[in-house]
Structures are given as structure tokens and as C-alpha cells.
N, C-alpha and C positions, 0 to 999 in steps of 0.2 A: 456541561458539555464534556465529552470525552474526546481526546486526541490520541490516535494510535499511530505509532511510527514503526515501519519495517525498514531495516537498514542492512545493506550489504555492499561489498566491494566488487567491482567488475574489472576484469583485465582490460587493458587498452583496446584489445581486439574485439572484446564482447560488449563494450560500453554502448556504442552506437546502436547495436542490435537491441539491447535491453531498452534503451530510451525509445526507439522506434516502436517496439511492442507495447510499451506502456502508453505511448501517445495514441496508438491504435487500439487500445483496450475495448472490450465489448460494451462497456458502460452499463451493464446489467445492475451494478450496485447502485447506480444513480436513482433508480426507481424504488429502492427499499425504504420503508418507513424509518425515519430518524436519521437517514444519511444526509450530511450537511456539505460534504465536499471532499475532494482529493487533490493533492498537489504531488507532483513528482519532482524531486530536487536531485541535482547532480553537482558534485564538487568539482573543482578545477584541477585536481591532482591527476598525475599520469594514469594511475589506476584509481578511477573515481569511486567515491562513495555515492551510492544511490539511496535516496530515502523516499518512501511512499508514506505520505502523511494523510491520514483520513480523519475526518471530524464527524462525530456522531452526537445526536441529541442526548443519549444516555447509554449506560452499559447494556441495558436490556435490548435496545435497538441494535447495537453492535453484535451482541450474542446471537440475536435472531438471524442476522445476516450470516454469521459464521456457521450457523446450523443449516443454512439454505442450500438448495441444489445449485444456485447461481455461484455461491462461494466455492463449492466443490469443483465446479467446472473451471472457474477462474484459477483455482489452485492447481488443478490438473493440467491446465494449458501452459503453465510456466514451469520452467526447470527450477528445481530447488537449489538454493545456495547454501553450502555447508556452513558458511560463516554468518548467515543471516541472523539478525536479532529482531525481536518484536517487543515493544514496550507500550503500555497504555498510561495515559496521564489524565487526571481530572483538571479541567480549567477552573482555577480558584479565584482569579482576578484578571481583568482586562484593562 
């Protein structure tokens, strides 16, 4: 299993808007082969860190989604964060 984490900070004024948009996401990714789930996490800091944690069956499934039209739409629908990071992890034990 692959876990991918996108991480960025939001200003106090923008945090609620980000959370709302992520709660109301299109859910197109849910139907992609190999997609296992998504969590949105928000820290308790004044300028919170927001994490999007997705789980995938394998790297091929994740890559296929990243090459899809659905991903391009989702990416285009959200404003990019200059400080955003993206990291992939392989689950090696549970």
C-alpha cells in the first residue's frame, strides 16, 4: 500500500475555507481503481497545517490517477500553495 501526503499551511483567515472546500470535494477520485481512501487533517495551531492523506493499493494506481482528467480538474479547481509539499510512503508494517 502507498500513502501520499500533501501538506501546507493556511492563514487563520483561509483555513476554514480550505477545510470547507476539502469537505465538499467532488469525490471523483473515489471511483479510481486502487484508491483506498482520503483523510483531511488540520492542526490546532493559529496558522494550521493541513494534510491530505490518500491511500492507494500501489504506485501504479496512484500514477494512473495523477495522469487522469479527474486529477487535472481537481488540481485546477484548487489554488496552489507555494509552501505545499508532497511525499509518498510505502506501508511496510501495520
